[in-house]
LOVEX-23401 format. One record per atom (N, C-alpha, C): residue in one letter; x, y, z; residue number from 1. Coordinates in steps of 0.1 Angstrom, whole numbers. Example, Ala and Ser with C-alpha at 12.3 -4.5 7.8 and 13.67 -1.06 7.14 Angstrom:
  pami     xx     yy     zz  zapa
     A    132    -57     78     1
     A    123    -45     78     1
     A    132    -33     78     1
     S    128    -22     71     2
     S    137    -11     71     2
     S    129      0     79     2
# end
This chain:
  pami     xx     yy     zz  zapa
     X    820  -1026    -46     1
     X    823  -1019    -33     1
     X    833  -1008    -34     1
     X    843  -1010    -44     2
     X    853  -1000    -45     2
     X    847   -987    -49     2
     X    837   -987    -59     3
     X    831   -974    -63     3
     X    824   -968    -51     3
     X    816   -976    -44     4
     X    809   -971    -32     4
     X    818   -965    -22     4
     X    830   -972    -20     5
     X    840   -967    -10     5
     X    845   -953    -14     5
     X    848   -951    -27     6
     X    852   -938    -31     6
     X    842   -928    -28     6
     X    829   -931    -32     7
     X    818   -921    -29     7
     X    817   -918    -15     7
     X    818   -928     -6     8
     X    816   -926      8     8
     X    828   -918     13     8
     X    840   -920      8     9
     X    851   -912     13     9
     X    849   -898      9     9
     X    844   -895     -3    10
     X    842   -881     -8    10
     X    831   -875      0    10
     X    819   -882      1    11
     X    808   -876      7    11
     X    808   -877     23    11
     X    814   -888     27    12
     X    814   -890     42    12
     X    802   -896     47    12
     X    803   -904     58    13
     X    791   -908     66    13
     X    784   -921     60    13
     X    791   -929     53    14
     X    784   -941     47    14
     X    786   -953     56    14
     X    787   -951     69    15
     X    789   -961     78    15
     X    779   -973     77    15
     X    766   -969     76    16
     X    756   -979     75    16
     X    757   -988     63    16
     X    760   -981     51    17
     X    762   -989     39    17
     X    774   -998     40    17
     X    785   -994     46    18
     X    796  -1003     47    18
     X    796  -1012     59    18
     X    785  -1011     68    19
     X    784  -1019     79    19
     X    793  -1015     91    19
     X    797  -1003     91    20
     X    806   -998    102    20
     X    800   -985    107    20
     X    804   -981    119    21
     X    800   -968    124    21
     X    808   -957    118    21
     X    802   -945    118    22
     X    809   -933    112    22
     X    821   -931    121    22
     X    831   -926    114    23
     X    844   -923    121    23
     X    842   -913    132    23
     X    848   -915    143    24
     X    848   -906    155    24
     X    856   -893    152    24
     X    849   -882    151    25
     X    856   -870    147    25
     X    860   -861    159    25
     X    858   -867    171    26
     X    863   -859    183    26
     X    878   -858    183    26
     X    883   -847    188    27
     X    898   -846    189    27
     X    903   -856    200    27
     X    916   -859    200    28
     X    922   -867    211    28
     X    922   -859    223    28
     X    920   -866    235    29
     X    922   -859    248    29
     X    936   -856    250    29
     X    939   -846    258    30
     X    952   -842    262    30
     X    958   -853    271    30
     X    970   -858    267    31
     X    977   -868    275    31
     X    992   -867    273    31
     X   1000   -870    283    32
     X   1015   -869    281    32
     X   1021   -879    291    32
     X   1030   -888    286    33
     X   1038   -896    295    33
     X   1052   -892    296    33
     X   1055   -880    290    34
     X   1068   -874    292    34
     X   1080   -882    286    34
     X   1078   -888    274    35
     X   1089   -893    267    35
     X   1098   -882    262    35
     X   1092   -871    260    36
     X   1099   -858    257    36
     X   1092   -847    264    36
     X   1099   -836    266    37
     X   1093   -824    272    37
     X   1091   -814    261    37
     X   1079   -815    255    38
     X   1076   -807    242    38
     X   1073   -793    245    38
     X   1081   -783    240    39
     X   1079   -769    243    39
     X   1066   -764    236    39
     X   1061   -771    227    40
     X   1048   -767    221    40
     X   1036   -771    230    40
     X   1039   -779    240    41
     X   1028   -783    249    41
     X   1030   -778    263    41
     X   1043   -775    267    42
     X   1046   -772    281    42
     X   1055   -759    281    42
     X   1053   -751    291    43
     X   1062   -739    293    43
     X   1066   -739    308    43
     X   1078   -735    311    44
     X   1083   -733    325    44
     X   1074   -723    332    44
     X   1071   -726    345    45
     X   1063   -716    352    45
     X   1072   -705    358    45
     X   1085   -708    361    46
     X   1094   -698    366    46
     X   1108   -700    360    46
     X   1118   -694    365    47
     X   1131   -694    359    47
     X   1137   -708    363    47
     X   1140   -717    353    48
     X   1146   -730    356    48
     X   1160   -730    361    48
     X   1167   -718    360    49
     X   1180   -717    366    49
     X   1180   -717    381    49
     X   1169   -714    387    50
     X   1168   -714    402    50
     X   1164   -728    407    50
     X   1153   -733    401    51
     X   1149   -747    405    51
     X   1149   -755    392    51
     X   1157   -766    393    52
     X   1159   -775    381    52
     X   1146   -782    378    52
     X   1144   -782    365    53
     X   1133   -791    359    53
     X   1139   -799    348    53
     X   1139   -812    351    54
     X   1146   -822    342    54
     X   1137   -833    337    54
     X   1140   -838    326    55
     X   1133   -850    321    55
     X   1142   -862    323    55
     X   1138   -871    332    56
     X   1147   -883    335    56
     X   1139   -895    334    56
     X   1143   -904    324    57
     X   1136   -917    322    57
     X   1121   -916    322    57
     X   1116   -907    315    58
     X   1101   -906    313    58
     X   1094   -899    324    58
     X   1101   -892    333    59
     X   1095   -884    344    59
     X   1100   -870    344    59
     X   1091   -861    347    60
     X   1095   -847    350    60
     X   1099   -846    364    60
     X   1112   -843    366    61
     X   1118   -842    380    61
     X   1121   -828    383    61
     X   1115   -823    394    62
     X   1117   -809    398    62
     X   1125   -809    411    62
     X   1137   -803    411    63
     X   1147   -804    422    63
     X   1150   -790    427    63
     X   1144   -786    438    64
     X   1148   -774    445    64
     X   1162   -775    450    64
     X   1171   -765    449    65
     X   1184   -766    454    65
     X   1185   -766    469    65
     X   1195   -773    475    66
     X   1196   -773    490    66
     X   1199   -759    495    66
     X   1195   -757    508    67
     X   1198   -745    515    67
     X   1194   -732    509    67
     X   1183   -732    501    68
     X   1178   -720    495    68
     X   1167   -715    503    68
     X   1168   -703    507    69
     X   1158   -697    516    69
     X   1145   -693    508    69
     X   1134   -693    515    70
     X   1121   -688    510    70
     X   1111   -699    506    70
     X   1099   -697    510    71
     X   1089   -707    507    71
     X   1082   -705    494    71
     X   1087   -695    486    72
     X   1082   -693    473    72
     X   1092   -697    462    72
     X   1102   -705    466    73
     X   1112   -710    457    73
     X   1106   -722    450    73
     X   1101   -721    438    74
     X   1094   -732    431    74
     X   1095   -730    416    74
     X   1093   -741    409    75
     X   1093   -740    395    75
     X   1086   -753    390    75
     X   1083   -753    377    76
     X   1076   -764    371    76
     X   1072   -762    357    76
     X   1062   -768    352    77
     X   1057   -767    339    77
     X   1042   -765    339    77
     X   1037   -758    329    78
     X   1023   -756    327    78
     X   1019   -758    312    78
     X   1007   -762    310    79
     X   1003   -765    296    79
     X   1002   -751    288    79
     X   1007   -752    276    80
     X   1007   -740    267    80
     X    992   -737    263    80
     X    985   -748    259    81
     X    972   -746    254    81
     X    962   -748    266    81
     X    950   -742    263    82
     X    939   -743    273    82
     X    933   -757    273    82
     X    930   -762    284    83
     X    923   -775    285    83
     X    909   -773    289    83
     X    900   -782    284    84
     X    886   -781    287    84
     X    883   -792    298    84
     X    881   -788    310    85
     X    878   -797    321    85
     X    863   -799    324    85
     X    855   -794    315    86
     X    840   -795    317    86
     X    836   -809    317    86
     X    830   -814    328    87
     X    825   -828    329    87
     X    836   -838    325    87
     X    848   -835    329    88
     X    860   -843    326    88
     X    868   -846    338    88
     X    878   -855    337    89
     X    887   -857    347    89
     X    901   -854    342    89
     X    910   -850    352    90
     X    924   -847    349    90
     X    932   -855    359    90
     X    940   -864    355    91
     X    947   -873    364    91
     X    962   -872    362    91
     X    969   -871    373    92
     X    984   -871    372    92
     X    989   -882    381    92
     X   1001   -887    376    93
     X   1008   -897    384    93
     X   1020   -890    391    93
     X   1020   -891    405    94
     X   1029   -883    412    94
     X   1038   -892    421    94
     X   1051   -889    420    95
     X   1061   -896    429    95
     X   1069   -886    436    95
     X   1065   -882    448    96
     X   1072   -872    456    96
     X   1083   -880    463    96
     X   1096   -876    461    97
     X   1107   -884    466    97
     X   1114   -876    477    97
     X   1115   -883    488    98
     X   1123   -878    500    98
     X   1118   -865    506    98
     X   1119   -864    519    99
     X   1116   -852    527    99
     X   1102   -846    523    99
     X   1091   -854    524   100
     X   1078   -849    521   100
     X   1074   -837    530   100
     X   1080   -837    542   101
     X   1076   -826    551   101
     X   1082   -813    547   101
     X   1093   -813    538   102
     X   1099   -801    534   102
     X   1095   -797    520   102
     X   1092   -807    512   103
     X   1089   -804    497   103
     X   1075   -801    495   103
     X   1073   -791    486   104
     X   1059   -789    481   104
     X   1058   -794    467   104
     X   1048   -802    465   105
     X   1044   -807    452   105
     X   1031   -802    448   105
     X   1030   -796    436   106
     X   1018   -789    432   106
     X   1012   -796    419   106
     X    999   -799    420   107
     X    992   -803    408   107
     X    979   -794    408   107
     X    980   -784    399   108
     X    970   -773    399   108
     X    963   -772    386   108
     X    951   -767    386   109
     X    943   -762    374   109
     X    940   -748    376   109
     X    947   -740    367   110
     X    945   -725    368   110
     X    935   -720    358   110
     X    924   -714    364   111
     X    914   -709    355   111
     X    918   -695    349   111
     X    924   -688    358   112
     X    931   -675    354   112
     X    942   -672    364   112
     X    949   -661    362   113
     X    960   -658    372   113
     X    954   -657    386   113
     X    959   -665    395   114
     X    955   -664    409   114
     X    942   -671    413   114
     X    936   -678    403   115
     X    923   -684    405   115
     X    923   -698    400   115
     X    920   -708    408   116
     X    920   -722    404   116
     X    919   -731    415   116
     X    924   -743    414   117
     X    923   -754    424   117
     X    933   -765    421   117
     X    935   -773    432   118
     X    944   -785    429   118
     X    950   -790    442   118
     X    959   -799    441   119
     X    966   -805    452   119
     X    979   -799    455   119
     X    983   -798    468   120
     X    996   -793    472   120
     X   1000   -800    484   120
     X   1013   -805    484   121
     X   1018   -811    496   121
     X   1027   -801    504   121
     X   1028   -803    517   122
     X   1036   -795    525   122
     X   1035   -799    540   122
     X   1046   -799    547   123
     X   1047   -802    561   123
     X   1041   -816    563   123
     X   1044   -825    553   124
     X   1040   -839    554   124
     X   1025   -841    552   124
     X   1018   -831    547   125
     X   1004   -831    545   125
     X   1000   -830    530   125
     X    988   -835    527   126
     X    983   -832    513   126
     X    971   -824    514   126
     X    971   -812    508   127
     X    960   -802    508   127
     X    952   -803    495   127
     X    939   -802    496   128
     X    930   -800    485   128
     X    926   -785    485   128
     X    932   -778    477   129
     X    931   -763    478   129
     X    924   -757    466   129
     X    916   -747    470   130
     X    910   -738    460   130
     X    916   -724    462   130
     X    917   -716    452   131
     X    922   -702    454   131
     X    915   -693    444   131
     X    912   -681    449   132
     X    905   -671    441   132
     X    912   -658    443   132
     X    916   -652    432   133
     X    924   -639    432   133
     X    935   -640    443   133
     X    942   -651    443   134
     X    953   -653    452   134
     X    950   -656    466   134
     X    938   -657    470   135
     X    934   -661    484   135
     X    930   -675    484   135
     X    937   -683    493   136
     X    935   -697    494   136
     X    924   -701    503   136
     X    917   -712    499   137
     X    907   -718    508   137
     X    911   -733    510   137
     X    913   -737    522   138
     X    918   -751    525   138
     X    907   -758    533   138
     X    907   -771    533   139
     X    900   -779    542   139
     X    911   -786    551   139
     X    908   -792    562   140
     X    918   -799    570   140
     X    926   -809    561   140
     X    939   -808    561   141
     X    947   -817    552   141
     X    948   -831    557   141
     X    952   -840    547   142
     X    954   -854    551   142
     X    969   -856    553   142
     X    972   -866    560   143
     X    986   -870    560   143
     X    990   -875    546   143
     X   1002   -871    542   144
     X   1007   -874    529   144
     X   1009   -889    528   144
     X   1003   -896    518   145
     X   1005   -911    517   145
     X   1012   -913    503   145
     X   1025   -917    504   146
     X   1033   -919    492   146
     X   1027   -930    483   146
     X   1019   -939    488   147
     X   1013   -950    480   147
     X   1001   -945    471   147
     X    995   -934    475   148
     X    984   -928    467   148
     X    991   -919    456   148
     X    996   -925    446   149
     X   1004   -918    436   149
     X    995   -912    425   149
     X    982   -915    425   150
     X    973   -909    414   150
     X    964   -899    421   150
     X    965   -887    415   151
     X    957   -876    420   151
     X    948   -872    408   151
     X    935   -870    412   152
     X    925   -867    401   152
     X    916   -855    405   152
     X    914   -847    395   153
     X    904   -836    396   153
     X    892   -839    387   153
     X    880   -840    392   154
     X    869   -844    384   154
     X    858   -833    385   154
     X    853   -828    373   155
     X    843   -818    373   155
     X    829   -823    371   155
     X    820   -818    378   156
     X    806   -822    377   156
     X    798   -809    374   156
     X    794   -807    362   157
     X    788   -795    358   157
     X    774   -793    364   157
     X    767   -805    366   158
     X    753   -804    371   158
     X    753   -798    385   158
     X    764   -802    393   159
     X    765   -796    407   159
     X    775   -785    407   159
     X    780   -781    396   160
     X    790   -770    395   160
     X    801   -772    405   160
     X    807   -784    406   161
     X    816   -787    416   161
     X    829   -794    410   161
     X    839   -794    419   162
     X    851   -801    416   162
     X    853   -811    427   162
     X    856   -824    423   163
     X    859   -834    433   163
     X    874   -837    432   163
     X    880   -837    444   164
     X    894   -840    445   164
     X    895   -855    450   164
     X    902   -863    442   165
     X    903   -877    445   165
     X    917   -882    444   165
     X    921   -893    453   166
     X    934   -899    452   166
     X    932   -914    452   166
     X    942   -921    446   167
     X    941   -935    445   167
     X    955   -941    444   167
     X    956   -954    448   168
     X    968   -962    447   168
     X    968   -971    435   168
     X    957   -972    428   169
     X    956   -982    417   169
     X    948   -978    405   169
     X    943   -966    405   170
     X    934   -961    394   170
     X    921   -967    393   170
     X    917   -975    403   171
     X    904   -982    404   171
     X    896   -977    416   171
     X    902   -978    427   172
     X    896   -973    440   172
     X    900   -959    443   172
     X    890   -950    442   173
     X    893   -936    444   173
     X    887   -931    457   173
     X    895   -923    464   174
     X    891   -917    477   174
     X    888   -902    475   174
     X    876   -898    476   175
     X    873   -884    475   175
     X    877   -877    488   175
     X    885   -866    487   176
     X    890   -859    499   176
     X    884   -845    500   176
     X    878   -840    489   177
     X    871   -827    490   177
     X    862   -825    478   177
     X    851   -819    481   178
     X    842   -814    470   178
     X    841   -799    472   178
     X    844   -792    461   179
     X    844   -777    461   179
     X    834   -772    451   179
     X    825   -764    456   180
     X    814   -758    447   180
     X    818   -745    441   180
     X    810   -741    431   181
     X    812   -728    425   181
     X    820   -729    412   181
     X    819   -740    405   182
     X    826   -742    392   182
     X    817   -747    381   182
     X    809   -738    376   183
     X    799   -741    365   183
     X    806   -744    352   183
     X    799   -749    343   184
     X    804   -751    329   184
     X    803   -738    322   184
     X    811   -736    312   185
     X    823   -744    308   185
     X    835   -741    318   185
     X    843   -751    320   186
     X    855   -749    329   186
     X    868   -751    321   186
     X    874   -740    318   187
     X    886   -739    309   187
     X    898   -734    318   187
     X    910   -739    314   188
     X    922   -734    321   188
     X    934   -742    317   188
     X    944   -741    325   189
     X    957   -748    322   189
     X    961   -756    334   189
     X    968   -767    331   190
     X    973   -776    341   190
     X    987   -771    345   190
     X    991   -772    358   191
     X   1004   -768    363   191
     X   1010   -779    372   191
     X   1022   -784    369   192
     X   1029   -793    377   192
     X   1041   -786    382   192
     X   1043   -786    395   193
     X   1053   -778    401   193
     X   1059   -784    414   193
     X   1071   -779    417   194
     X   1078   -784    429   194
     X   1085   -772    436   194
     X   1087   -773    449   195
     X   1094   -762    456   195
     X   1096   -766    470   195
     X   1101   -756    478   196
     X   1104   -759    492   196
     X   1093   -753    501   196
     X   1090   -760    512   197
     X   1080   -756    521   197
     X   1086   -748    532   197
     X   1097   -752    538   198
     X   1104   -745    548   198
     X   1119   -744    543   198
     X   1126   -734    549   199
     X   1139   -731    544   199
     X   1148   -726    556   199
     X   1161   -728    555   200
     X   1168   -736    545   200
     X   1167   -751    547   200
     X   1169   -759    537   201
     X   1169   -773    538   201
     X   1181   -779    531   201
     X   1188   -788    538   202
     X   1199   -795    531   202
     X   1195   -805    521   202
     X   1182   -810    523   203
     X   1177   -821    515   203
     X   1162   -818    512   203
     X   1159   -809    503   204
     X   1145   -805    500   204
     X   1137   -815    493   204
     X   1144   -826    487   205
     X   1136   -836    480   205
     X   1133   -832    466   205
     X   1126   -841    459   206
     X   1123   -839    445   206
     X   1108   -842    442   206
     X   1102   -833    434   207
     X   1088   -836    429   207
     X   1089   -843    416   207
     X   1082   -854    414   208
     X   1084   -863    402   208
     X   1070   -866    397   208
     X   1068   -863    384   209
     X   1055   -865    377   209
     X   1058   -875    365   209
     X   1050   -886    365   210
     X   1052   -896    355   210
     X   1043   -894    343   210
     X   1031   -889    345   211
     X   1021   -889    334   211
     X   1010   -880    338   211
     X   1003   -875    328   212
     X    990   -867    330   212
     X    981   -871    319   212
     X    968   -871    322   213
     X    958   -875    312   213
     X    945   -869    315   213
     X    939   -863    305   214
     X    925   -858    306   214
     X    916   -868    299   214
     X    904   -871    306   215
     X    894   -880    300   215
     X    881   -873    300   215
     X    874   -873    288   216
     X    861   -866    287   216
     X    854   -872    275   216
     X    840   -871    276   217
     X    832   -876    265   217
     X    833   -867    252   217
     X    839   -855    254   218
     X    841   -846    242   218
     X    853   -848    235   218
     X    862   -857    239   219
     X    874   -861    232   219
     X    877   -876    233   219
     X    886   -881    225   220
     X    889   -895    225   220
     X    900   -897    235   220
     X    896   -905    245   221
     X    906   -908    256   221
     X    915   -919    251   221
     X    927   -918    256   222
     X    937   -929    252   222
     X    948   -929    263   222
     X    955   -939    264   223
     X    967   -939    273   223
     X    976   -928    270   223
     X    983   -922    280   224
     X    992   -911    277   224
     X   1003   -916    268   224
     X   1006   -907    259   225
     X   1016   -911    249   225
     X   1028   -902    249   225
# end
């Protein structure tokens, strides 16, 4: 068996001879539980000196400063590499802390500058938003539910659509919007961001992200690491 093992290793694919399946050569799916904030994987979306972005006990914590004017005061992180969302799901764990009516929490997938889709909180509401060339398209928002900490974007290439879903337990998913016009392939970057919705605010709150994970048949899914 040792000789056959060497041959199989050199030539590859001897799974039937050895009684095992061929090794899965798919790459690992993108996942991060933020034990570190790796600059090879993530880049700041804006100047971190204006809005703090910290790594605290395995969470990305985005803290807009108090009494800072402007509803474009925001910052966060975006993936350095392009993600393939084709027939895949992208799930993030979100803990928005305090003042949800003032804080904006963003979980977005950017196809290109000014074009993409995702979740945004504001004014105590959760919006499932699409945007094209900087122009937003919204449906009636839901009341923000702090128990629905899992937000998921799911691509369906057959219907060229994106399904926006939320869950409290990763088992029971509530679809809140289906947006069409997204054929395969669907490539882009993920963005996690926080900012203020109205200003000034003495307590703008914090946007907190615990984990993000992409799941797809084209890669090997695993728990965020």
